[in-house]
C-alpha positions in Angstrom: 111.9 139.1 119.7 108.8 140.5 121.5 108.7 142.3 124.8 109.6 141.3 128.3 106.9 139.4 130.1 107.2 141.8 133.0 105.7 144.5 130.8 102.6 142.5 129.8 99.4 143.4 131.5 97.3 140.6 133.2 94.8 138.9 130.9 97.0 139.0 127.8 98.0 135.7 126.1 101.0 135.3 123.9 103.7 133.1 122.7 107.2 132.9 124.3 109.7 134.1 121.8 112.9 133.9 123.8 114.3 132.9 127.2 117.6 134.3 128.3 119.8 133.3 131.3 122.3 130.8 132.5 122.1 127.1 131.9 120.5 126.5 135.3 117.6 128.9 134.6 117.0 127.6 131.1 116.9 124.1 132.4 114.5 125.0 135.2 112.3 127.0 132.9 112.0 124.2 130.4 111.3 121.6 133.2 108.2 123.6 134.2 107.0 124.0 130.7 108.3 127.5 129.8 109.9 127.0 126.4 110.1 129.0 123.2 106.9 128.6 121.3 104.7 127.9 124.3 101.5 129.9 124.7 101.2 131.7 128.1 98.6 133.9 129.7 99.7 136.5 132.2 97.4 136.1 135.2 99.0 138.6 137.6 101.8 141.1 137.1 102.0 143.4 140.1 105.1 145.5 140.9 107.5 143.9 143.4 105.7 140.6 143.2 106.2 137.4 141.2 104.6 137.2 137.8 101.8 134.6 137.7 101.5 132.7 134.4 99.2 130.1 133.0 100.9 127.7 130.7 100.0 124.1 129.6 97.2 123.8 132.1 99.5 124.9 135.0 99.7 128.0 137.0 103.3 129.1 137.4 104.8 131.9 139.6 108.1 133.3 138.3 110.1 135.8 140.4 110.6 139.2 138.8 114.3 138.8 138.1 113.7 135.6 136.2 110.6 137.0 134.4 112.8 139.8 133.1 114.6 137.2 131.0 111.4 135.8 129.4 110.1 137.5 126.2 106.7 137.0 124.6 104.8 138.2 121.5 101.3 139.4 122.2 100.6 140.7 118.6 97.5 138.7 117.8 98.2 139.2 114.1 101.2 137.0 114.4 99.6 134.4 116.6 98.0 131.3 115.1 94.2 130.9 115.5 92.9 128.3 117.9 92.3 125.9 115.0 95.8 126.4 113.6 98.4 123.9 114.7 101.6 125.6 116.2 104.7 124.9 114.1 
């Protein structure tokens, strides 16, 4: 499934592998572009502050409680190259 996005250091890019939570959170996450399969870059991840993400040409701040429910894979061996089309 990957690791929690709150454990990823700033500067890392990965693919969202899972999003957990109630229907309200899942709907809100998808409406701002955070869906399984999306590539995100962690811009800031300071303790006791929102996690700042860059996804689909948009900067997004996600509070820590919600960010705990987002999982991403940062293993570059499993990520497609820039030329490869995501499935």
